[in-house]
N, C-alpha and C positions, 0 to 999 in steps of 0.2 A: 892729477886730480886731487883736490884739497879734501881734507877730512872734515866732515860735518861736526860742528860742536853743538851739543845739546845741553842747555842749562835749565834747571828747574828751581822754582821758588815755591816753598810750601808754607802755608799759613794755617796754624791750628786754631780753630775757633770752637772750643769744646761745647758740646751740647747744642750746636747749631742745627744738627740734623741734616745739614746740607753739605754735599761734596760738589765742588765745581772745579773744572779743569779747562783751561784755555791754552792753546798752543799757537804760536806764530813762528814763521821762519822766513828768512830772507838770505839768499846766497848760501853761505856756509854756516850760518848760525840759526839755531832753533831755540826759542824760549817757551817754557811751559810754566804757567802760574796756577796753583791749586789752593783752594780753601777746603779744609777738611774738618769734620766734626768730631772725629775720634782718632786716637793713636792707631787703632787697628786699621782704619781706612787709610791712614798714612803708610802703614807697613805694606798694605796691598798695592798702593800706588807706587811706592818706591820699587817694589819688586817688578812691576810693569815697566817703569821708567828704565830700570837697569836692563831689562830685556830689549828695550828700544834703543839702547846705546847712550843713555844720558852720561855726561862726563862730570857735571858739577851739580850738587844739590845744596841749596841754601834754605835753612829752616828759620821760621820766626822764633822770637824769644820765648813764645808761649809753649814751645816743645820742652823747654827746660833740659837739664842734663840727662834725666832718665829717658826722655823721648828721643834725644839725640843718640844716646847709646843704643836704644832699641832699633833705630833706623840704621845705625852703623852695623849692627848685627845682621839685619836683613841683607845689606850690601855684602858683608863678609860671607854669609851663608850662600850667596849667589856666586862667590868666587871673584867678584869684581872690585875688591878692596884696593887693588893697585891701579885701577882705571877710573874709579869714581871718587871724587872728593866730596866731603860733606862738611858744611860749616853751619854755625848757628849765630844769629844776631844776639848780641849781649849788650845790656845797658849798664852803665855805671852811674852811681849817684854823685 
Protein backbone atom coordinates (compact mmCIF):
# COMPACT_ATOMS: atom_id res chain seq x y z
CA UNK A 1 0.00 0.00 0.00
CA UNK A 2 1.40 3.38 -1.05
CA UNK A 3 1.72 6.29 1.33
CA UNK A 4 -0.56 9.25 0.66
CA UNK A 5 1.30 12.49 -0.04
CA UNK A 6 -0.40 15.68 1.16
CA UNK A 7 0.96 19.00 -0.12
CA UNK A 8 -0.38 22.41 0.94
CA UNK A 9 0.04 25.84 -0.64
CA UNK A 10 -0.73 28.79 1.64
CA UNK A 11 -1.24 32.33 0.35
CA UNK A 12 -1.30 35.23 2.83
CA UNK A 13 -3.53 38.13 1.77
CA UNK A 14 -3.44 40.28 4.90
CA UNK A 15 -6.57 42.12 5.93
CA UNK A 16 -8.68 40.25 3.40
CA UNK A 17 -10.87 38.93 6.20
CA UNK A 18 -11.37 35.76 4.25
CA UNK A 19 -9.96 32.33 4.79
CA UNK A 20 -10.55 29.84 2.02
CA UNK A 21 -9.39 26.24 1.79
CA UNK A 22 -9.78 23.89 -1.13
CA UNK A 23 -8.49 20.32 -1.20
CA UNK A 24 -8.41 17.78 -3.98
CA UNK A 25 -6.96 14.33 -4.19
CA UNK A 26 -6.28 11.77 -6.83
CA UNK A 27 -4.68 8.44 -6.18
CA UNK A 28 -1.86 8.89 -3.73
CA UNK A 29 -1.61 12.71 -3.81
CA UNK A 30 -3.75 15.32 -2.03
CA UNK A 31 -3.32 19.04 -2.71
CA UNK A 32 -4.69 21.75 -0.42
CA UNK A 33 -4.69 25.44 -1.36
CA UNK A 34 -5.59 28.13 1.17
CA UNK A 35 -5.84 31.89 1.20
CA UNK A 36 -5.55 33.38 4.67
CA UNK A 37 -6.13 36.89 6.01
CA UNK A 38 -3.85 36.70 9.05
CA UNK A 39 -0.78 34.93 10.29
CA UNK A 40 -2.82 33.65 13.25
CA UNK A 41 -5.26 31.95 10.84
CA UNK A 42 -2.27 30.40 9.06
CA UNK A 43 -0.91 29.07 12.36
CA UNK A 44 -4.25 27.42 13.16
CA UNK A 45 -4.48 25.91 9.68
CA UNK A 46 -0.92 24.57 9.76
CA UNK A 47 -1.67 22.90 13.07
CA UNK A 48 -4.72 21.22 11.50
CA UNK A 49 -2.81 20.22 8.38
CA UNK A 50 -0.04 18.63 10.44
CA UNK A 51 -2.68 16.62 12.32
CA UNK A 52 -4.05 15.49 8.94
CA UNK A 53 -0.62 14.25 7.83
CA UNK A 54 0.55 17.01 5.48
CA UNK A 55 4.08 16.34 4.23
CA UNK A 56 4.96 19.60 2.46
CA UNK A 57 3.84 23.20 2.96
CA UNK A 58 4.70 25.94 0.48
CA UNK A 59 4.16 29.55 1.59
CA UNK A 60 3.60 32.59 -0.59
CA UNK A 61 6.27 35.29 -0.51
CA UNK A 62 3.88 37.51 1.46
CA UNK A 63 4.58 35.48 4.62
CA UNK A 64 8.11 36.87 4.72
CA UNK A 65 10.86 35.46 6.92
CA UNK A 66 8.97 36.14 10.18
CA UNK A 67 5.82 34.37 8.98
CA UNK A 68 7.83 31.41 7.76
CA UNK A 69 9.58 31.14 11.11
CA UNK A 70 6.27 31.36 12.99
CA UNK A 71 4.86 28.46 10.98
CA UNK A 72 8.07 26.44 11.39
CA UNK A 73 7.56 26.88 15.14
CA UNK A 74 4.00 25.51 14.88
CA UNK A 75 5.35 22.43 13.07
CA UNK A 76 8.18 22.00 15.58
CA UNK A 77 5.81 22.37 18.54
CA UNK A 78 3.72 19.55 17.06
CA UNK A 79 6.77 17.29 16.92
CA UNK A 80 6.52 16.97 13.11
CA UNK A 81 9.64 18.90 12.07
CA UNK A 82 11.19 15.70 10.68
CA UNK A 83 8.17 14.75 8.58
CA UNK A 84 6.88 18.13 7.36
CA UNK A 85 8.89 20.31 4.96
CA UNK A 86 8.17 24.05 4.77
CA UNK A 87 9.33 26.34 1.99
CA UNK A 88 8.58 29.91 0.96
CA UNK A 89 8.49 31.51 -2.48
CA UNK A 90 11.18 34.14 -2.78
CA UNK A 91 11.54 36.72 -5.53
CA UNK A 92 14.81 38.21 -6.71
CA UNK A 93 15.28 41.53 -8.42
